LOFISE-605240 format. One line per 2 residues: number of its first residue (from 1); their letters; for each residue x, y, z of C-alpha. Coordinates in steps of 0.02 Angstrom, whole numbers. Example, Ala and Ser with C-alpha at 12.3 -4.5 7.8 and 13.67 -1.06 7.14 Angstrom:
<recs>
1) as) 615/-225/390  684/-53/357
</recs>
This chain:
<recs>
1) mq) 4061/-1320/1731  3998/-1271/1560
3) pa) 4090/-1141/1460  4004/-972/1442
5) kr) 3906/-947/1281  3971/-821/1163
7) rk) 3856/-672/1137  3817/-643/954
9) tl) 3803/-466/891  3693/-428/742
11) il) 3742/-276/644  3609/-203/528
13) fs) 3657/-100/379  3522/13/305
15) pp) 3537/58/121  3573/237/79
17) pp) 3419/346/52  3361/357/-127
19) ed) 3417/502/-227  3296/647/-216
21) kt) 3233/673/-392  3105/805/-349
23) et) 3206/938/-434  3205/842/-598
25) li) 3022/787/-591  2939/949/-537
27) ps) 3029/1109/-582  3044/1234/-442
29) sf) 2964/1362/-557  2798/1264/-565
31) pp) 2664/1385/-501  2562/1340/-345
33) le) 2381/1289/-368  2322/1455/-298
35) el) 2410/1549/-439  2328/1452/-582
37) ps) 2187/1544/-671  2015/1488/-613
39) nv) 1959/1444/-790  2111/1329/-811
41) id) 2068/1236/-650  1888/1222/-708
43) ei) 1933/1145/-876  2042/1015/-789
45) lf) 1911/970/-659  1769/963/-785
47) kl) 1854/812/-866  1854/710/-704
49) pq) 1716/591/-644  1623/626/-483
51) ks) 1720/500/-379  1886/581/-426
53) la) 1819/752/-380  1762/685/-211
55) rl) 1938/621/-178  2016/785/-232
57) kc) 1910/879/-106  2004/787/30
59) tc) 2178/836/-31  2183/1022/5
61) rt) 2074/1166/60  2094/1259/-104
63) lr) 2022/1118/-207  1886/1085/-79
65) sh) 1831/1266/-84  1839/1272/-274
67) is) 1740/1111/-302  1611/1155/-169
69) np) 1573/1322/-251  1391/1318/-313
71) df) 1442/1401/-477  1569/1265/-514
73) es) 1448/1128/-463  1311/1197/-574
75) ey) 1426/1210/-726  1505/1038/-693
77) fs) 1339/946/-684  1269/1044/-832
79) rv) 1409/962/-934  1419/785/-866
81) gp) 1256/739/-783  1098/827/-847
83) gl) 958/733/-928  771/713/-950
85) ih) 663/610/-832  497/563/-908
87) vs) 348/452/-871  167/441/-926
89) sf) 58/588/-872  -69/462/-811
91) as) 58/369/-701  155/216/-753
93) ny) 274/85/-683  393/115/-829
95) lc) 508/267/-806  639/333/-927
97) fn) 794/442/-911  884/513/-1063
99) pf) 1052/594/-1023  1103/742/-1130
101) vf) 1278/669/-1152  1208/519/-1246
103) sq) 1165/533/-1429  1091/411/-1553
105) vs) 1185/426/-1717  1050/362/-1834
107) kp) 865/387/-1854  747/240/-1826
109) ns) 700/143/-1979  514/170/-2004
111) es) 503/20/-2121  577/-103/-1997
113) ds) 459/-216/-1900  590/-267/-1773
115) de) 600/-174/-1608  774/-243/-1582
117) dd) 841/-160/-1740  789/18/-1701
119) ya) 769/23/-1513  905/-93/-1451
121) gc) 972/35/-1325  807/91/-1249
123) dr) 819/-23/-1096  983/59/-1050
125) fs) 889/217/-1004  728/146/-930
127) vh) 672/45/-781  520/-61/-742
129) lp) 453/-23/-568  344/-123/-448
131) mh) 233/30/-420  152/166/-528
133) cq) 233/337/-514  225/513/-586
135) il) 359/646/-607  301/816/-542
137) as) 453/931/-534  642/942/-523
139) hg) 750/1084/-459  920/1105/-375
141) gl) 965/920/-391  803/862/-306
143) vl) 664/765/-391  482/771/-336
145) mf) 377/619/-380  212/541/-331
147) mk) 202/356/-290  41/340/-189
149) ql) 110/489/-93  233/630/-123
151) ci) 417/582/-124  566/699/-141
153) fn) 744/633/-164  921/669/-222
155) pi) 993/525/-326  1173/584/-299
157) tr) 1173/599/-109  1046/456/-89
159) qf) 935/561/22  745/552/16
161) rf) 584/582/109  402/532/88
163) lt) 280/673/122  96/680/167
165) he) -22/791/69  -187/766/161
167) ss) -171/929/260  -163/1031/99
169) qa) -331/1070/20  -249/1115/-145
171) mr) -155/949/-151  -311/849/-106
173) rc) -397/924/-257  -253/869/-368
175) vv) -247/688/-307  -380/565/-367
177) re) -413/386/-316  -429/260/-454
179) pe) -484/78/-429  -307/10/-409
181) kr) -199/165/-380  -194/341/-312
183) vv) -124/469/-434  -111/654/-469
185) ha) -240/708/-598  -149/728/-765
187) er) -227/899/-798  -181/964/-624
189) sa) -2/903/-605  60/1067/-681
191) ri) -6/1159/-528  131/1086/-417
193) gl) 301/1171/-410  466/1137/-320
195) vv) 588/1267/-254  762/1227/-187
197) eq) 854/1365/-94  1040/1362/-56
199) id) 1072/1397/129  1261/1382/117
201) rm) 1385/1297/1  1334/1120/47
203) tq) 1160/1137/123  990/1162/41
205) mf) 810/1184/94  660/1141/-14
207) ki) 482/1207/-29  333/1137/-125
209) vc) 199/1255/-189  29/1202/-255
211) vd) -81/1333/-337  -267/1318/-303
213) el) -413/1393/-400  -529/1479/-276
215) ra) -706/1540/-295  -710/1715/-370
217) an) -843/1845/-333  -854/1891/-517
219) pd) -893/1748/-640  -780/1833/-769
221) es) -630/1823/-653  -513/1687/-588
223) rf) -446/1688/-412  -294/1587/-361
225) gf) -223/1540/-190  -66/1447/-139
227) di) -23/1305/-19  159/1291/37
229) yk) 254/1144/109  406/1199/210
231) ln) 486/1149/374  394/981/375
233) sw) 215/1047/362  87/1121/243
235) kk) 16/1296/265  -104/1404/165
237) sk) -31/1569/109  -130/1728/135
239) at) -82/1787/-40  -211/1775/-179
241) vs) -220/1838/-359  -378/1893/-450
243) cp) -370/1915/-638  -472/1894/-799
245) rs) -539/1718/-812  -419/1588/-881
247) ni) -355/1420/-818  -178/1364/-779
249) sr) -102/1283/-934  -84/1096/-916
251) ht) 44/1085/-1056  191/1164/-966
253) kp) 256/1148/-788  290/1295/-670
255) vy) 459/1379/-687  567/1445/-545
257) fn) 650/1606/-598  714/1760/-506
259) ga) 653/1698/-337  475/1655/-391
261) lh) 376/1513/-468  289/1556/-632
263) wl) 132/1471/-700  78/1499/-879
265) rn) -109/1522/-911  -207/1476/-1066
267) ng) -228/1659/-1116  -38/1688/-1113
269) si) -28/1780/-947  81/1719/-803
271) ia) 48/1697/-617  205/1728/-511
273) fd) 224/1679/-328  374/1710/-214
275) pe) 383/1568/-84  498/1670/29
277) te) 394/1830/44  230/1744/-3
279) ea) 189/1882/-126  90/1844/-284
281) kl) 58/1944/-441  -7/1933/-618
283) ip) 112/1965/-765  -8/2020/-904
285) tt) 85/1944/-1050  0/1882/-1209
287) yp) 55/1756/-1339  164/1849/-1466
289) ss) 96/1752/-1615  -58/1757/-1724
291) ep) -39/1574/-1776  -201/1479/-1740
293) df) -113/1318/-1690  53/1307/-1599
295) tv) 142/1209/-1462  191/1310/-1309
297) wl) 331/1288/-1181  384/1400/-1034
299) ga) 556/1394/-952  709/1492/-899
301) ad) 880/1504/-982  1024/1627/-993
303) gq) 955/1728/-847  789/1762/-933
305) li) 612/1693/-934  587/1599/-1098
307) li) 429/1565/-1198  434/1448/-1348
309) la) 296/1444/-1479  319/1307/-1607
311) te) 230/1257/-1766  267/1118/-1891
313) ev) 372/1241/-1992  464/1351/-1865
315) is) 508/1359/-1680  511/1535/-1607
317) vf) 605/1572/-1446  552/1729/-1349
319) sl) 624/1807/-1191  544/1922/-1061
321) vd) 672/2056/-1022  569/2175/-915
323) he) 424/2117/-803  364/2297/-788
325) kp) 341/2302/-977  285/2123/-1010
327) dw) 322/2110/-1195  403/1955/-1267
329) tl) 558/1984/-1373  602/1863/-1513
331) vr) 780/1800/-1487  791/1652/-1606
333) si) 695/1566/-1745  732/1382/-1782
335) kn) 674/1290/-1936  581/1136/-1877
337) da) 677/1010/-1982  645/874/-1851
339) ld) 474/851/-1931  535/864/-2110
341) dg) 465/695/-2164  288/739/-2109
343) dw) 262/562/-2040  210/610/-1863
345) lf) 58/587/-1753  108/694/-1604
347) ws) 253/808/-1555  296/939/-1423
349) iv) 440/1042/-1353  502/962/-1191
351) ay) 663/1055/-1142  771/1207/-1179
353) dg) 922/1272/-1083  996/1400/-1202
355) kv) 1116/1271/-1273  1004/1128/-1327
357) lv) 820/1116/-1374  732/947/-1360
359) lq) 577/896/-1457  483/733/-1437
361) et) 398/653/-1587  280/505/-1606
363) kg) 308/433/-1780  220/312/-1893
365) ce) 47/237/-1890  -37/185/-1727
367) gk) 92/279/-1624  240/170/-1671
369) gr) 410/249/-1661  454/381/-1530
371) vl) 605/494/-1550  687/630/-1446
373) hk) 763/759/-1565  890/887/-1505
375) ys) 942/1051/-1584  1116/1119/-1542
377) mr) 1122/1309/-1531  1310/1305/-1556
379) dn) 1309/1196/-1712  1140/1256/-1778
381) kw) 1085/1082/-1827  968/942/-1774
383) gi) 1018/773/-1705  944/625/-1612
385) lg) 956/629/-1422  878/458/-1397
387) lm) 738/336/-1435  592/278/-1331
389) pr) 501/111/-1335  359/112/-1460
391) wl) 227/57/-1337  254/202/-1216
393) da) 111/324/-1186  128/477/-1299
395) nr) 61/590/-1160  217/608/-1054
397) df) 279/724/-918  460/779/-942
399) cr) 574/858/-812  750/920/-844
401) yi) 866/855/-707  1033/932/-656
403) ps) 1127/838/-516  1189/918/-355
405) ws) 1300/864/-210  1211/976/-85
407) sv) 1135/898/69  957/935/128
409) ae) 929/937/315  747/878/305
411) lq) 788/721/204  830/547/268
413) sw) 982/441/230  946/301/108
415) hs) 1064/170/182  1007/183/364
417) tf) 822/189/320  828/45/195
419) aa) 923/-65/319  788/-37/451
421) ar) 636/-55/336  628/-231/266
423) qg) 439/-253/267  281/-151/256
425) tl) 226/-3/150  389/93/170
427) aa) 492/-55/110  381/-73/-45
429) rl) 405/110/-89  593/100/-60
431) rc) 601/-46/-182  522/70/-309
433) lg) 633/219/-267  798/122/-270
435) pi) 800/80/-456  745/258/-499
437) md) 896/332/-408  1011/203/-489
439) li) 945/250/-661  966/438/-640
441) dp) 1136/439/-553  1262/454/-697
443) qr) 1402/371/-597  1304/222/-532
445) kp) 1275/62/-631  1089/19/-621
447) kq) 1047/-146/-537  931/-272/-613
449) sn) 749/-250/-564  743/-422/-481
451) fw) 882/-365/-362  766/-237/-282
453) ls) 615/-353/-285  714/-487/-192
455) l) 753/-372/-44
</recs>
């Protein structure tokens, strides 16, 4: 008979709990987040990258509500993510994006023959595409382009959609077929406008409006109609405008302001169209300058409609305070020191937001040397925003882009669509759209062009 085995008892000792040092690390008098002034919270959050803000939205309802506020989002992206998208007016497979936060510290050396010396950083803000494209409009974080057909997308949320235009008579008149590509006519691209409306804090809806010149009963008059794309289809609006004869200006794009799109005409008057009510009217403004030769730009800033008339000597900024009394008021005069050397072939105003004015200049003989100058309203001085490759087309369409997190119900998800479309026409267009979104997104490192071509 074997002796009984002794039963072993294992006694576990847990260490004492660590000393609570909360009282020493965070004083009990530290105010809750809700009690901090809103401007203090803003200044803290403005210094964070987008990924950190996205994580903070998951920590508490107060921060989620604060970050999701459209006013905060607009101010945040106006500081960290705005920029200029530009491409040839005649369509090109070379697209550029110049962020406002980047600045070139020195001017290009006009005597240098080496592209590497003066334009070493140009490729950082450009991409070579497998397909020709054109930039038409940008509003509310969305970008409207044409790459054999209309395409609207948000580079931040990676949403997109390709749209047909054949059912719109106005759009068919704008699109022309060339031997190897289908493009929007350079002189008619300014007729196309984009409107983004905020449904709630995180949801948007977009509309596209194309103005069409109709036949007028009087040969001394112009008559305009409007085609609208909304809720996945085109429709012709019943609204028309008849006015003294003058064409839509091809030098400036339509501006969305106070609920309506505004088109500048060659005689200085403005056509306004409200996409929501489908009401149209003529604002009988005239150019507030007697100068025979000037560059014109129409936009919106500081809650006002802005008109800029620029000469080689001075840039004049006007605002339209009252639409009932359409008289332009001079608000600022800027000495055009960007052209002080006189060595230019072409220049134009391309952007203004009340804080910064941007002027593009083609320098030197035979179009060599392209510079984006910026004028700071706060510092009252000129600087260099960026440089462009010398061989780029001087006739360029510029769109100011401000990012947005908002989702658009009518758009498709990039990841699910790209995974399903590996071949065919859609796949080819996605390979063109992918590097564009990578270039514009300020938080995403652009992939090499051969990465997209290999997919």
